[in-house]
C-alpha positions as CSV (number, residue, x, y, z in Angstrom):
1,M,110.3,192.0,92.9
2,K,108.6,191.2,89.6
3,Y,105.5,189.9,91.7
4,V,105.6,193.3,93.9
5,L,105.6,195.4,90.7
6,S,102.7,193.5,89.2
7,L,100.5,193.9,92.3
8,L,101.2,197.2,92.3
9,L,99.9,197.6,88.8
10,V,96.8,195.6,89.4
11,F,95.9,197.7,92.1
12,N,96.1,200.8,90.1
13,T,94.2,199.4,87.4
14,V,90.9,199.2,89.2
15,A,90.9,202.7,90.6
16,I,88.7,204.1,87.7
17,F,85.6,202.5,89.1
18,G,86.0,204.6,92.1
19,Q,85.4,207.5,90.0
20,D,81.9,209.1,90.0
21,N,79.9,210.8,87.1
22,T,79.0,214.1,88.9
23,S,77.3,215.5,85.5
24,D,74.4,217.8,86.8
25,P,71.7,217.4,84.6
26,E,70.1,221.2,85.5
27,A,73.6,222.7,84.9
28,R,73.9,221.0,81.5
29,D,70.4,222.5,80.7
30,R,71.7,226.2,81.8
31,E,74.8,225.6,79.7
32,L,72.5,224.9,76.3
33,F,70.4,227.7,76.9
34,R,73.3,230.1,77.5
35,T,75.0,228.6,74.4
36,Y,71.9,229.0,72.0
37,G,71.5,232.5,73.4
38,Y,75.4,233.1,72.6
39,C,74.9,232.0,68.8
40,Y,71.4,233.7,68.5
41,G,72.9,237.2,69.7
42,Q,76.1,236.8,67.6
43,Q,74.1,236.3,64.5
44,K,71.8,239.1,65.5
45,S,74.7,241.2,66.0
46,V,76.3,240.2,62.4
47,E,73.2,241.0,60.8
48,Q,73.2,244.5,62.4
49,I,76.4,245.3,61.6
50,K,76.1,244.3,57.8
51,R,73.3,246.6,57.6
52,E,74.4,249.6,59.4
53,F,78.1,249.5,58.0
54,P,78.0,248.2,54.6
55,H,81.8,248.8,54.1
56,L,82.5,246.3,56.8
57,R,80.5,243.7,55.0
58,I,83.7,241.9,53.8
59,S,85.5,241.8,57.0
60,M,82.4,240.6,58.6
61,F,81.9,237.8,56.0
62,Q,85.7,236.5,56.4
63,A,85.0,236.4,60.0
64,E,81.8,235.0,60.0
65,T,82.8,232.2,57.6
66,A,85.8,231.2,59.8
67,F,83.4,230.8,62.9
68,N,81.0,228.7,60.9
69,V,83.6,226.4,59.9
70,T,84.1,225.2,63.3
71,F,80.8,226.2,65.2
72,G,78.3,226.7,62.9
73,K,77.3,223.2,63.0
74,S,77.2,223.3,66.7
75,C,75.0,226.3,66.8
76,K,72.7,224.6,64.6
77,A,72.5,221.4,66.7
78,V,72.3,223.2,70.1
79,G,69.0,225.1,68.4
80,E,67.7,221.9,67.3
81,I,67.6,220.4,70.7
82,F,64.9,222.8,71.9
83,G,62.5,222.2,68.7
84,E,60.8,224.9,66.8
85,S,58.0,226.3,69.5
86,V,60.7,226.6,72.2
87,R,63.3,228.5,70.0
88,Q,60.6,231.0,69.0
89,K,59.9,231.9,72.4
90,L,63.8,232.2,73.4
91,N,64.2,234.3,69.8
92,S,61.3,236.6,71.1
93,E,62.8,237.2,74.6
94,F,66.3,237.8,73.5
95,D,65.0,239.9,70.8
96,K,63.9,242.3,73.8
97,Y,67.7,243.0,74.7
98,I,69.2,242.8,71.4
99,S,66.9,245.1,69.1
100,S,67.6,248.1,71.5
101,T,71.4,247.8,71.5
102,A,72.9,250.5,69.6
103,I,76.5,249.9,67.8
104,S,78.9,252.4,66.9
105,E,81.4,251.9,63.9
106,S,84.3,251.0,66.4
107,V,82.3,248.5,68.4
108,A,81.4,247.0,65.1
109,T,85.2,246.5,64.3
110,E,86.1,245.2,67.7
111,F,83.1,242.8,67.4
112,I,84.6,241.6,63.7
113,A,87.8,240.8,65.7
114,K,86.2,239.2,68.4
115,I,84.1,236.7,65.8
116,Q,87.8,235.9,64.5
117,A,89.0,235.0,67.7
118,R,85.8,233.0,68.6
119,S,86.5,230.7,65.3
120,K,89.7,229.6,66.9
121,G,88.1,228.7,70.1
122,V,88.7,231.8,72.2
123,I,85.3,231.7,73.9
124,E,84.4,231.5,77.3
125,T,83.4,228.4,79.6
126,P,81.0,226.7,79.3
127,V,79.9,227.9,76.0
128,K,83.2,227.1,74.4
129,E,83.0,223.2,75.5
130,T,79.5,223.2,75.0
131,L,79.9,224.2,71.3
132,L,82.9,221.7,70.8
133,T,80.5,218.7,72.4
134,F,77.9,219.5,69.8
135,N,80.1,219.8,66.9
136,P,78.5,217.2,64.4
137,D,81.8,216.0,63.1
138,F,83.5,215.8,66.6
139,R,80.6,213.7,67.9
140,D,81.1,211.6,65.0
141,K,84.9,211.2,65.2
142,P,86.2,212.7,68.7
143,A,89.7,212.6,67.2
144,L,89.0,215.7,65.0
145,E,88.7,217.8,68.0
146,F,92.5,217.1,68.7
147,I,93.7,217.0,65.4
148,R,92.2,220.2,64.7
149,G,94.0,221.8,67.6
150,F,91.0,222.1,70.1
151,T,93.0,221.1,73.2
152,K,94.2,222.1,76.5
153,T,97.4,221.0,78.4
154,F,96.8,219.7,81.8
155,T,100.2,219.6,84.3
156,S,100.9,217.9,87.4
157,A,103.6,220.3,88.3
158,G,103.0,221.4,92.0
159,H,99.9,219.0,92.2
160,S,99.5,217.6,95.9
161,K,99.2,214.1,94.4
162,A,101.6,213.9,91.9
163,K,104.2,212.9,94.0
164,G,106.7,215.6,93.2
165,L,106.3,214.4,89.5
166,S,105.8,216.7,86.8
167,I,104.2,215.4,83.7
168,D,102.1,217.4,80.9
169,I,99.5,215.8,78.8
170,K,96.9,217.6,76.3
171,V,93.3,216.6,76.3
172,P,90.6,218.0,74.1
173,M,89.1,221.3,75.1
174,S,85.6,220.0,75.5
175,W,86.7,217.5,78.3
176,I,85.7,218.6,82.0
177,S,88.3,217.7,84.7
178,R,88.4,217.5,88.3
179,E,90.9,216.3,91.0
180,G,90.6,212.4,91.7
181,N,88.7,210.8,94.5
182,R,91.5,208.5,95.4
183,P,94.7,209.1,96.8
184,N,96.9,208.1,93.8
185,I,94.6,209.6,91.2
186,V,95.9,212.8,90.2
187,Q,93.2,214.1,87.8
188,F,89.9,212.9,86.2
189,F,88.7,213.7,82.9
190,K,85.2,213.3,81.3
191,A,84.2,213.8,77.6
192,E,81.8,215.8,76.1
193,Y,82.0,218.4,79.1
194,G,80.6,215.7,81.6
195,R,78.1,214.4,79.4
196,S,79.8,211.5,77.9
197,D,80.3,208.0,79.1
198,A,83.9,208.2,78.0
199,S,86.3,209.1,80.6
200,M,90.2,209.3,81.5
201,L,92.4,209.2,84.4
202,I,96.0,209.8,85.6
203,G,97.4,208.2,88.3
204,I,100.8,208.7,89.8
205,R,102.0,206.2,92.6
206,N,105.3,205.8,94.7
207,F,107.2,202.5,94.4
208,E,109.1,201.8,97.3
209,P,111.6,198.4,96.8
210,P,112.1,196.6,100.0
211,R,115.4,197.7,102.2
212,G,118.2,196.9,100.2
213,V,116.9,195.9,97.0
214,R,117.3,198.0,93.7
215,V,115.1,197.6,90.9
216,T,117.2,197.3,87.7
217,Q,116.2,198.2,84.2
218,R,116.3,194.4,83.5
219,D,113.6,194.1,86.0
220,I,111.4,196.4,84.4
221,D,112.1,194.9,80.9
222,A,111.1,191.4,82.5
223,M,107.8,192.6,84.0
224,F,106.5,194.3,80.8
225,T,106.6,191.3,78.6
226,A,103.5,190.4,76.5
227,T,102.6,187.4,79.2
228,N,103.1,189.7,82.3
229,V,101.3,192.6,80.8
230,R,98.2,190.6,80.4
231,G,98.4,189.2,84.0
232,M,98.2,192.8,85.3
233,A,94.5,192.8,84.4
234,P,92.2,193.0,87.7
235,E,90.7,189.5,88.8
236,G,87.8,188.7,87.1
237,A,88.5,191.0,84.2
238,V,88.6,189.7,80.6
239,V,91.6,190.8,78.7
240,V,90.8,192.2,75.1
241,E,94.2,193.0,74.2
242,S,97.6,193.7,75.8
243,K,101.2,194.5,74.6
244,P,104.2,196.1,75.9
245,I,105.1,199.4,74.9
246,T,107.5,202.4,74.6
247,L,106.0,205.8,76.0
248,E,108.4,208.8,76.5
249,G,111.6,206.7,76.0
250,M,110.5,204.2,78.6
251,K,109.3,200.8,78.6
252,G,105.6,200.1,79.9
253,G,102.4,198.1,79.2
254,M,99.0,198.5,77.3
255,L,96.0,196.7,78.6
256,I,92.4,196.4,77.2
257,Y,90.2,195.0,79.6
258,D,86.4,194.4,80.1
259,A,85.2,194.1,83.9
260,T,81.9,194.7,85.7
261,A,81.3,196.8,88.7
262,E,78.6,196.5,91.0
263,R,77.2,200.1,92.3
264,L,74.4,199.6,94.7
265,D,71.8,197.8,92.8
266,L,73.4,198.6,89.2
267,S,75.8,196.4,87.4
268,I,78.0,198.4,85.1
269,S,80.1,197.1,82.4
270,M,83.4,198.8,81.5
271,R,86.0,198.6,78.8
272,T,89.4,199.9,80.0
273,L,92.3,201.0,78.0
274,S,95.6,201.5,80.5
275,Y,98.9,202.5,79.7
276,T,101.7,202.3,82.3
277,I,105.1,203.3,82.5
278,F,107.8,203.4,85.4
279,F,109.8,206.6,85.7
280,N,112.1,207.5,88.6
281,N,110.2,205.2,91.5
282,R,107.0,206.2,90.4
283,L,104.3,204.1,88.3
284,V,102.4,206.5,86.0
285,S,99.1,205.5,84.3
286,I,96.9,206.8,82.0
287,E,93.4,205.0,81.9
288,F,90.6,205.5,79.5
289,S,87.1,204.0,80.4
290,V,83.7,203.6,78.7
291,G,81.0,202.3,80.7
292,D,77.2,201.9,81.2
293,I,74.9,199.5,82.8
294,T,75.4,196.0,81.6
295,S,72.2,195.9,79.6
296,N,73.8,198.8,77.4
297,R,77.0,197.0,77.0
298,A,76.6,196.7,72.9
299,K,76.5,200.7,73.0
300,S,79.5,200.9,75.4
301,M,81.5,198.9,72.8
302,E,80.6,201.1,69.9
303,L,81.6,204.2,71.8
304,F,84.8,202.6,72.8
305,T,85.5,202.1,69.1
306,K,84.7,205.4,68.1
307,Y,86.8,207.1,70.9
308,R,89.8,204.7,70.8
309,P,91.9,206.9,68.1
310,L,91.4,209.9,70.3
311,F,92.8,208.0,73.4
312,T,95.6,206.7,71.5
313,M,96.4,210.4,70.7
314,I,96.1,211.6,74.1
315,A,98.4,209.1,75.6
316,N,101.0,209.9,73.0
317,S,101.0,213.5,73.9
318,L,102.5,212.6,77.3
319,I,105.6,214.5,78.4
320,I,107.4,213.8,81.7
321,R,109.2,216.9,82.2
322,D,111.5,215.4,84.9
323,A,113.0,213.1,82.3
324,Y,114.4,216.5,80.6
325,V,116.0,217.6,83.8
326,R,119.7,217.7,83.6
327,N,120.2,215.0,86.4
328,Y,118.3,212.3,84.6
329,R,119.3,210.5,81.8
330,T,117.7,211.1,78.4
331,R,116.1,209.0,75.6
332,G,118.2,205.9,74.3
333,A,119.1,204.8,77.3
334,A,117.3,203.7,80.7
335,P,115.7,207.3,81.7
336,C,116.3,206.9,85.4
337,H,117.7,204.9,88.2
338,F,115.5,202.9,90.5
């Protein structure tokens, strides 16, 4: 039985190689132009309100300061991408529309409240994700976006690939997501709204033991020993780190390994961090990966080191809703029957 479980895990860990980078460069350029216009238009409106409604200056200053704490650096970083000459042309075009717009006091008051809401991330997509992506603080330390509460929750409830299992997990707001390409991959995520080489997937796979065989908690405990977790790496992979873990009150394994995938004429080197647990005849895995062409391997390793604290926080946010339903056992004991 232990061999069957180990084999199932290995098949699951290699799934991340099948997820394509669907980032569209033209779409990314449009997002940058739109985000720059958003920041520029807001600033022009702020200046107009300060000029035309002096008694609202204090309220506007407070709202503007709150926005700039998180997104001020982002707006500056987006603008710097275009260069001075391009910015001047863009500003001239935007001014044609902004300068002719009248603002009443009621509209000004509403706009101040809107800026306060924007400071907390109430911004339309894809402007919000682009601003978060280009925040220099978050780019330097990706975990800060998570720590400061700019997160969204993915839930598998009702998902056709979730095998009836309901799990919740928090991810940064700036991450883009889509359904996985493979049958057992519930969702695929990519950092920096698809611009980054850091990605994550959530997999849920059924486990059906042979007829008449019951997998016990003792079997699970025996499987997730240090030696057995190490043996879960795909064939040809180099294990960097491995150990047993406890996640959501259930024992599992953590594995970091390096592997190379061949895609047409490209050789892609990847480092993967995998967390795996069992619950109610299901194998739940959370896998994080960074990868690039083999010649850029050193860059990828630096990226993995930068993202690893965030990867750990995301995995630790996992909640298996079914574990708290009355008919299941709770923490401190075996969470379910196999």
